[in-house]
N, CA, C and O atoms as CSV, one atom per row, in Angstrom:
chain,resi,resn,atom,element,x,y,z
A,1,TRP,N,N,0.821,-1.199,0.000
A,1,TRP,CA,C,0.000,0.000,0.000
A,1,TRP,C,C,0.857,1.252,0.000
A,1,TRP,O,O,0.398,2.310,0.431
A,2,LYS,N,N,2.064,1.161,-0.463
A,2,LYS,CA,C,2.989,2.281,-0.378
A,2,LYS,C,C,2.640,3.434,-1.316
A,2,LYS,O,O,3.145,4.540,-1.121
A,3,PHE,N,N,1.802,3.218,-2.320
A,3,PHE,CA,C,1.457,4.295,-3.237
A,3,PHE,C,C,0.021,4.781,-3.067
A,3,PHE,O,O,-0.445,5.615,-3.844
A,4,PHE,N,N,-0.677,4.275,-2.071
A,4,PHE,CA,C,-2.088,4.632,-1.876
A,4,PHE,C,C,-2.283,4.905,-0.399
A,4,PHE,O,O,-2.598,3.993,0.366
A,5,ASN,N,N,-2.099,6.154,0.014
A,5,ASN,CA,C,-1.976,6.492,1.424
A,5,ASN,C,C,-3.282,6.852,2.134
A,5,ASN,O,O,-3.251,7.152,3.327
A,6,TRP,N,N,-4.405,6.835,1.461
A,6,TRP,CA,C,-5.662,7.239,2.091
A,6,TRP,C,C,-6.422,6.007,2.566
A,6,TRP,O,O,-6.891,5.223,1.741
A,7,PRO,N,N,-6.555,5.819,3.881
A,7,PRO,CA,C,-7.184,4.601,4.418
A,7,PRO,C,C,-8.619,4.396,3.937
A,7,PRO,O,O,-9.005,3.267,3.634
A,8,PHE,N,N,-9.414,5.455,3.860
A,8,PHE,CA,C,-10.805,5.313,3.426
A,8,PHE,C,C,-10.868,4.804,1.982
A,8,PHE,O,O,-11.610,3.869,1.682
A,9,LEU,N,N,-10.090,5.424,1.094
A,9,LEU,CA,C,-10.095,4.986,-0.301
A,9,LEU,C,C,-9.464,3.604,-0.462
A,9,LEU,O,O,-9.828,2.852,-1.366
A,10,ARG,N,N,-8.532,3.278,0.404
A,10,ARG,CA,C,-7.922,1.952,0.386
A,10,ARG,C,C,-8.973,0.880,0.660
A,10,ARG,O,O,-8.997,-0.160,0.002
A,11,ARG,N,N,-9.848,1.146,1.647
A,11,ARG,CA,C,-10.924,0.190,1.956
A,11,ARG,C,C,-11.913,0.070,0.807
A,11,ARG,O,O,-12.354,-1.030,0.474
A,12,ILE,N,N,-12.259,1.198,0.202
A,12,ILE,CA,C,-13.184,1.174,-0.938
A,12,ILE,C,C,-12.593,0.357,-2.087
A,12,ILE,O,O,-13.295,-0.446,-2.702
A,13,MET,N,N,-11.299,0.560,-2.380
A,13,MET,CA,C,-10.660,-0.195,-3.461
A,13,MET,C,C,-10.644,-1.697,-3.157
A,13,MET,O,O,-10.860,-2.513,-4.053
A,14,LEU,N,N,-10.393,-2.053,-1.924
A,14,LEU,CA,C,-10.387,-3.459,-1.538
A,14,LEU,C,C,-11.775,-4.074,-1.713
A,14,LEU,O,O,-11.905,-5.180,-2.237
A,15,ILE,N,N,-12.797,-3.365,-1.278
A,15,ILE,CA,C,-14.174,-3.852,-1.424
A,15,ILE,C,C,-14.538,-3.992,-2.894
A,15,ILE,O,O,-15.159,-4.981,-3.285
A,16,LEU,N,N,-14.159,-3.015,-3.716
A,16,LEU,CA,C,-14.465,-3.090,-5.150
A,16,LEU,C,C,-13.735,-4.249,-5.821
A,16,LEU,O,O,-14.287,-4.898,-6.710
A,17,GLN,N,N,-12.522,-4.509,-5.412
A,17,GLN,CA,C,-11.788,-5.636,-5.991
A,17,GLN,C,C,-12.427,-6.965,-5.597
A,17,GLN,O,O,-12.498,-7.889,-6.408
A,18,ILE,N,N,-12.888,-7.057,-4.357
A,18,ILE,CA,C,-13.552,-8.292,-3.918
A,18,ILE,C,C,-14.875,-8.476,-4.654
A,18,ILE,O,O,-15.226,-9.595,-5.027
A,19,LEU,N,N,-15.609,-7.390,-4.864
A,19,LEU,CA,C,-16.891,-7.477,-5.584
A,19,LEU,C,C,-16.698,-7.763,-7.072
A,19,LEU,O,O,-17.604,-8.285,-7.721
A,20,MET,N,N,-15.549,-7.434,-7.610
A,20,MET,CA,C,-15.299,-7.623,-9.030
A,20,MET,C,C,-15.172,-9.102,-9.400
A,20,MET,O,O,-15.540,-9.493,-10.508
A,21,VAL,N,N,-14.660,-9.919,-8.497
A,21,VAL,CA,C,-14.411,-11.329,-8.781
A,21,VAL,C,C,-15.676,-12.073,-9.212
A,21,VAL,O,O,-15.644,-12.751,-10.239
A,22,PRO,N,N,-16.804,-11.977,-8.467
A,22,PRO,CA,C,-17.997,-12.709,-8.925
A,22,PRO,C,C,-18.521,-12.242,-10.279
A,22,PRO,O,O,-19.054,-13.037,-11.052
A,23,PHE,N,N,-18.367,-10.951,-10.560
A,23,PHE,CA,C,-18.832,-10.453,-11.863
A,23,PHE,C,C,-17.981,-10.996,-13.009
A,23,PHE,O,O,-18.507,-11.314,-14.075
A,24,ILE,N,N,-16.686,-11.103,-12.796
A,24,ILE,CA,C,-15.818,-11.680,-13.829
A,24,ILE,C,C,-16.163,-13.147,-14.038
A,24,ILE,O,O,-16.227,-13.618,-15.173
A,25,LEU,N,N,-16.385,-13.872,-12.938
A,25,LEU,CA,C,-16.739,-15.289,-13.067
A,25,LEU,C,C,-18.121,-15.467,-13.708
A,25,LEU,O,O,-18.324,-16.398,-14.489
A,26,ALA,N,N,-19.061,-14.590,-13.387
A,26,ALA,CA,C,-20.411,-14.692,-13.943
A,26,ALA,C,C,-20.446,-14.394,-15.437
A,26,ALA,O,O,-21.347,-14.853,-16.138
A,27,SER,N,N,-19.482,-13.636,-15.927
A,27,SER,CA,C,-19.476,-13.306,-17.360
A,27,SER,C,C,-19.013,-14.472,-18.224
A,27,SER,O,O,-19.133,-14.418,-19.448
A,28,HIS,N,N,-18.488,-15.522,-17.605
A,28,HIS,CA,C,-18.028,-16.738,-18.296
A,28,HIS,C,C,-16.919,-16.438,-19.305
A,28,HIS,O,O,-16.774,-17.155,-20.295
A,29,LYS,N,N,-16.140,-15.390,-19.063
A,29,LYS,CA,C,-15.016,-15.065,-19.946
A,29,LYS,C,C,-13.699,-15.648,-19.427
A,29,LYS,O,O,-12.727,-15.746,-20.176
A,30,HIS,N,N,-13.666,-16.030,-18.161
A,30,HIS,CA,C,-12.455,-16.579,-17.557
A,30,HIS,C,C,-12.805,-17.787,-16.712
A,30,HIS,O,O,-13.917,-17.907,-16.199
A,31,TYR,N,N,-11.833,-18.684,-16.576
A,31,TYR,CA,C,-11.987,-19.787,-15.645
A,31,TYR,C,C,-11.749,-19.279,-14.227
A,31,TYR,O,O,-11.060,-18.278,-14.028
A,32,THR,N,N,-12.315,-19.962,-13.252
A,32,THR,CA,C,-12.156,-19.569,-11.853
A,32,THR,C,C,-10.690,-19.551,-11.454
A,32,THR,O,O,-10.245,-18.654,-10.739
A,33,VAL,N,N,-9.943,-20.542,-11.917
A,33,VAL,CA,C,-8.520,-20.610,-11.593
A,33,VAL,C,C,-7.783,-19.385,-12.119
A,33,VAL,O,O,-6.894,-18.863,-11.446
A,34,ASP,N,N,-8.141,-18.922,-13.314
A,34,ASP,CA,C,-7.504,-17.744,-13.889
A,34,ASP,C,C,-7.701,-16.516,-13.003
A,34,ASP,O,O,-6.758,-15.764,-12.754
A,35,VAL,N,N,-8.913,-16.321,-12.537
A,35,VAL,CA,C,-9.238,-15.132,-11.746
A,35,VAL,C,C,-8.486,-15.156,-10.425
A,35,VAL,O,O,-7.859,-14.164,-10.054
A,36,PHE,N,N,-8.539,-16.264,-9.718
A,36,PHE,CA,C,-7.873,-16.323,-8.419
A,36,PHE,C,C,-6.352,-16.324,-8.554
A,36,PHE,O,O,-5.656,-15.801,-7.684
A,37,THR,N,N,-5.834,-16.900,-9.627
A,37,THR,CA,C,-4.399,-16.846,-9.867
A,37,THR,C,C,-3.962,-15.416,-10.157
A,37,THR,O,O,-2.912,-14.981,-9.682
A,38,ALA,N,N,-4.744,-14.692,-10.920
A,38,ALA,CA,C,-4.409,-13.296,-11.225
A,38,ALA,C,C,-4.390,-12.436,-9.965
A,38,ALA,O,O,-3.557,-11.539,-9.840
A,39,LEU,N,N,-5.301,-12.702,-9.033
A,39,LEU,CA,C,-5.323,-11.938,-7.784
A,39,LEU,C,C,-4.051,-12.159,-6.964
A,39,LEU,O,O,-3.651,-11.290,-6.190
A,40,TYR,N,N,-3.428,-13.301,-7.131
A,40,TYR,CA,C,-2.205,-13.603,-6.390
A,40,TYR,C,C,-0.959,-13.210,-7.194
A,40,TYR,O,O,-0.029,-12.619,-6.644
A,41,VAL,N,N,-0.938,-13.533,-8.475
A,41,VAL,CA,C,0.266,-13.362,-9.283
A,41,VAL,C,C,0.559,-11.891,-9.591
A,41,VAL,O,O,1.723,-11.490,-9.585
A,42,THR,N,N,-0.453,-11.091,-9.856
A,42,THR,CA,C,-0.225,-9.692,-10.225
A,42,THR,C,C,0.499,-8.918,-9.124
A,42,THR,O,O,1.511,-8.282,-9.419
A,43,PRO,N,N,0.034,-8.937,-7.870
A,43,PRO,CA,C,0.809,-8.235,-6.833
A,43,PRO,C,C,2.189,-8.853,-6.602
A,43,PRO,O,O,3.142,-8.144,-6.278
A,44,LEU,N,N,2.296,-10.175,-6.766
A,44,LEU,CA,C,3.572,-10.839,-6.576
A,44,LEU,C,C,4.591,-10.361,-7.607
A,44,LEU,O,O,5.731,-10.061,-7.254
A,45,VAL,N,N,4.195,-10.289,-8.866
A,45,VAL,CA,C,5.099,-9.809,-9.914
A,45,VAL,C,C,5.487,-8.357,-9.660
A,45,VAL,O,O,6.650,-7.988,-9.822
A,46,PHE,N,N,4.521,-7.533,-9.264
A,46,PHE,CA,C,4.814,-6.131,-8.971
A,46,PHE,C,C,5.844,-6.015,-7.853
A,46,PHE,O,O,6.797,-5.245,-7.971
A,47,GLU,N,N,5.668,-6.763,-6.782
A,47,GLU,CA,C,6.603,-6.696,-5.661
A,47,GLU,C,C,7.977,-7.247,-6.032
A,47,GLU,O,O,8.996,-6.701,-5.609
A,48,LEU,N,N,8.017,-8.323,-6.817
A,48,LEU,CA,C,9.311,-8.864,-7.237
A,48,LEU,C,C,10.065,-7.871,-8.110
A,48,LEU,O,O,11.280,-7.727,-7.980
A,49,LEU,N,N,9.349,-7.183,-9.001
A,49,LEU,CA,C,9.997,-6.155,-9.813
A,49,LEU,C,C,10.461,-4.997,-8.947
A,49,LEU,O,O,11.525,-4.430,-9.197
A,50,TRP,N,N,9.682,-4.635,-7.932
A,50,TRP,CA,C,10.062,-3.557,-7.027
A,50,TRP,C,C,11.340,-3.937,-6.263
A,50,TRP,O,O,12.209,-3.092,-6.047
A,51,ILE,N,N,11.451,-5.206,-5.858
A,51,ILE,CA,C,12.645,-5.655,-5.147
A,51,ILE,C,C,13.830,-5.744,-6.104
A,51,ILE,O,O,14.940,-5.343,-5.757
A,52,ARG,N,N,13.600,-6.261,-7.293
A,52,ARG,CA,C,14.686,-6.468,-8.262
A,52,ARG,C,C,15.169,-5.170,-8.886
A,52,ARG,O,O,16.363,-5.027,-9.146
A,53,CYS,N,N,14.270,-4.215,-9.134
A,53,CYS,CA,C,14.606,-2.952,-9.801
A,53,CYS,C,C,14.140,-1.777,-8.951
A,53,CYS,O,O,13.203,-1.078,-9.340
A,54,PRO,N,N,14.764,-1.541,-7.805
A,54,PRO,CA,C,14.295,-0.445,-6.945
A,54,PRO,C,C,14.694,0.915,-7.492
A,54,PRO,O,O,15.596,1.021,-8.323
A,55,ASP,N,N,14.016,1.952,-7.021
A,55,ASP,CA,C,14.440,3.311,-7.310
A,55,ASP,C,C,15.725,3.553,-6.541
A,55,ASP,O,O,15.758,3.426,-5.317
A,56,LEU,N,N,16.778,3.900,-7.254
A,56,LEU,CA,C,18.073,4.037,-6.607
A,56,LEU,C,C,18.207,5.334,-5.827
A,56,LEU,O,O,18.791,5.355,-4.744
A,57,VAL,N,N,17.679,6.394,-6.364
A,57,VAL,CA,C,17.811,7.702,-5.727
A,57,VAL,C,C,16.461,8.409,-5.731
A,57,VAL,O,O,15.544,8.017,-6.454
A,58,ASP,N,N,16.350,9.452,-4.920
A,58,ASP,CA,C,15.053,10.059,-4.680
A,58,ASP,C,C,14.705,11.239,-5.570
A,58,ASP,O,O,13.556,11.357,-5.996
A,59,SER,N,N,15.649,12.108,-5.864
A,59,SER,CA,C,15.300,13.344,-6.554
A,59,SER,C,C,15.911,13.387,-7.946
A,59,SER,O,O,16.794,12.596,-8.278
A,60,SER,N,N,15.428,14.322,-8.753
A,60,SER,CA,C,15.944,14.433,-10.114
A,60,SER,C,C,17.407,14.864,-10.126
A,60,SER,O,O,18.159,14.450,-11.009
A,61,SER,N,N,17.828,15.694,-9.157
A,61,SER,CA,C,19.240,16.078,-9.115
A,61,SER,C,C,20.118,14.872,-8.778
A,61,SER,O,O,21.215,14.736,-9.320
A,62,ASN,N,N,19.649,14.008,-7.898
A,62,ASN,CA,C,20.411,12.795,-7.588
A,62,ASN,C,C,20.438,11.845,-8.780
A,62,ASN,O,O,21.449,11.188,-9.027
A,63,LEU,N,N,19.327,11.768,-9.522
A,63,LEU,CA,C,19.308,10.939,-10.725
A,63,LEU,C,C,20.296,11.470,-11.757
A,63,LEU,O,O,21.004,10.697,-12.402
A,64,ALA,N,N,20.340,12.795,-11.909
A,64,ALA,CA,C,21.280,13.386,-12.852
A,64,ALA,C,C,22.717,13.048,-12.470
A,64,ALA,O,O,23.531,12.731,-13.338
A,65,LEU,N,N,23.032,13.112,-11.183
A,65,LEU,CA,C,24.377,12.744,-10.734
A,65,LEU,C,C,24.649,11.261,-10.948
A,65,LEU,O,O,25.741,10.880,-11.370
A,66,HIS,N,N,23.665,10.432,-10.661
A,66,HIS,CA,C,23.842,8.979,-10.798
A,66,HIS,C,C,24.112,8.580,-12.250
A,66,HIS,O,O,24.972,7.740,-12.516
A,67,TYR,N,N,23.377,9.184,-13.187
A,67,TYR,CA,C,23.517,8.824,-14.595
A,67,TYR,C,C,24.487,9.727,-15.355
A,67,TYR,O,O,24.672,9.554,-16.560
A,68,GLY,N,N,25.108,10.686,-14.668
A,68,GLY,CA,C,26.101,11.537,-15.314
A,68,GLY,C,C,25.515,12.557,-16.267
A,68,GLY,O,O,26.127,12.872,-17.287
A,69,ILE,N,N,24.346,13.077,-15.954
A,69,ILE,CA,C,23.701,14.075,-16.803
A,69,ILE,C,C,23.997,15.457,-16.228
A,69,ILE,O,O,23.865,15.683,-15.025
A,70,LYS,N,N,24.399,16.374,-17.103
A,70,LYS,CA,C,24.705,17.738,-16.670
A,70,LYS,C,C,23.771,18.716,-17.376
A,70,LYS,O,O,23.555,18.618,-18.583
A,71,PHE,N,N,23.224,19.652,-16.619
A,71,PHE,CA,C,22.358,20.684,-17.149
A,71,PHE,C,C,23.028,22.033,-16.939
A,71,PHE,O,O,23.481,22.331,-15.834
A,72,TYR,N,N,23.095,22.847,-17.976
A,72,TYR,CA,C,23.588,24.202,-17.799
A,72,TYR,C,C,23.051,25.086,-18.905
A,72,TYR,O,O,22.659,24.607,-19.969
A,73,THR,N,N,23.037,26.394,-18.639
A,73,THR,CA,C,22.526,27.369,-19.599
A,73,THR,C,C,23.694,28.050,-20.298
A,73,THR,O,O,24.760,28.243,-19.714
A,74,THR,N,N,23.473,28.412,-21.565
A,74,THR,CA,C,24.519,29.111,-22.304
A,74,THR,C,C,24.237,30.599,-22.357
A,74,THR,O,O,25.155,31.403,-22.195
A,75,LYS,N,N,23.008,30.980,-22.578
A,75,LYS,CA,C,22.655,32.394,-22.557
A,75,LYS,C,C,21.231,32.528,-22.065
A,75,LYS,O,O,20.379,31.671,-22.302
A,76,GLU,N,N,21.007,33.595,-21.395
A,76,GLU,CA,C,19.671,33.830,-20.860
A,76,GLU,C,C,19.336,35.301,-21.073
A,76,GLU,O,O,19.999,36.189,-20.538
A,77,THR,N,N,18.320,35.535,-21.846
A,77,THR,CA,C,17.849,36.899,-22.062
A,77,THR,C,C,16.462,37.028,-21.471
A,77,THR,O,O,15.944,36.100,-20.850
A,78,LYS,N,N,15.878,38.176,-21.672
A,78,LYS,CA,C,14.554,38.421,-21.120
A,78,LYS,C,C,13.500,37.485,-21.716
A,78,LYS,O,O,12.594,37.032,-21.017
A,79,ASP,N,N,13.627,37.203,-23.005
A,79,ASP,CA,C,12.608,36.391,-23.688
A,79,ASP,C,C,13.045,34.974,-24.012
A,79,ASP,O,O,12.220,34.155,-24.418
A,80,GLU,N,N,14.319,34.667,-23.843
A,80,GLU,CA,C,14.800,33.388,-24.339
A,80,GLU,C,C,15.900,32.839,-23.438
A,80,GLU,O,O,16.683,33.587,-22.853
A,81,MET,N,N,15.936,31.526,-23.346
A,81,MET,CA,C,16.995,30.870,-22.587
A,81,MET,C,C,17.425,29.625,-23.358
A,81,MET,O,O,16.584,28.825,-23.766
A,82,THR,N,N,18.704,29.466,-23.553
A,82,THR,CA,C,19.236,28.299,-24.235
A,82,THR,C,C,19.916,27.414,-23.206
A,82,THR,O,O,20.747,27.878,-22.426
A,83,CYS,N,N,19.562,26.150,-23.209
A,83,CYS,CA,C,20.126,25.202,-22.254
A,83,CYS,C,C,20.870,24.110,-22.999
A,83,CYS,O,O,20.579,23.809,-24.157
A,84,ILE,N,N,21.835,23.525,-22.310
A,84,ILE,CA,C,22.573,22.383,-22.849
A,84,ILE,C,C,22.455,21.247,-21.848
A,84,ILE,O,O,22.637,21.431,-20.645
A,85,VAL,N,N,22.148,20.077,-22.371
A,85,VAL,CA,C,22.109,18.871,-21.557
A,85,VAL,C,C,23.256,17.994,-22.027
A,85,VAL,O,O,23.334,17.624,-23.198
A,86,GLY,N,N,24.141,17.669,-21.104
A,86,GLY,CA,C,25.272,16.826,-21.445
A,86,GLY,C,C,25.098,15.437,-20.863
A,86,GLY,O,O,24.915,15.273,-19.657
A,87,MET,N,N,25.156,14.429,-21.743
A,87,MET,CA,C,25.078,13.043,-21.287
A,87,MET,C,C,25.695,12.133,-22.332
A,87,MET,O,O,25.669,12.432,-23.526
A,88,TRP,N,N,26.247,11.027,-21.875
A,88,TRP,CA,C,26.913,10.039,-22.721
A,88,TRP,C,C,28.031,10.667,-23.552
A,88,TRP,O,O,28.297,10.228,-24.671
A,89,GLY,N,N,28.676,11.682,-23.011
A,89,GLY,CA,C,29.785,12.321,-23.717
A,89,GLY,C,C,29.361,13.249,-24.835
A,89,GLY,O,O,30.219,13.727,-25.578
A,90,LYS,N,N,28.078,13.524,-24.986
A,90,LYS,CA,C,27.575,14.410,-26.035
A,90,LYS,C,C,26.803,15.561,-25.395
A,90,LYS,O,O,26.362,15.467,-24.250
A,91,GLU,N,N,26.648,16.636,-26.143
A,91,GLU,CA,C,25.872,17.779,-25.688
A,91,GLU,C,C,24.656,17.948,-26.576
A,91,GLU,O,O,24.757,17.882,-27.801
A,92,PHE,N,N,23.505,18.166,-25.954
A,92,PHE,CA,C,22.257,18.356,-26.666
A,92,PHE,C,C,21.712,19.738,-26.319
A,92,PHE,O,O,21.528,20.053,-25.144
A,93,TYR,N,N,21.456,20.553,-27.317
A,93,TYR,CA,C,20.945,21.898,-27.091
A,93,TYR,C,C,19.436,21.860,-26.981
A,93,TYR,O,O,18.756,21.249,-27.806
A,94,VAL,N,N,18.924,22.509,-25.969
A,94,VAL,CA,C,17.487,22.562,-25.714
A,94,VAL,C,C,17.122,24.035,-25.600
A,94,VAL,O,O,17.797,24.793,-24.903
A,95,GLY,N,N,16.084,24.432,-26.265
A,95,GLY,CA,C,15.686,25.827,-26.067
A,95,GLY,C,C,15.109,26.383,-27.264
A,95,GLY,O,O,14.718,27.550,-27.276
């Protein structure tokens, strides 16, 4: 529940997910095993990916340092600003 911090809405989502199962089974589009397996496998895959590929750093400035990206301006006037983004040994002009 790390991305859904509101307890009231968390309960509503849980209730809606529980109510969704009989409707999926009643539509005869899926086997019962498919539905219950999906309820288990989907969060499991999400958590395994979260463990295997975590966010390494918190902010965009830390990400820029981690990946070696440099941001700087070349000229700044009242109406215009030219920026350069340096990464992978190349410079890209933005502006």
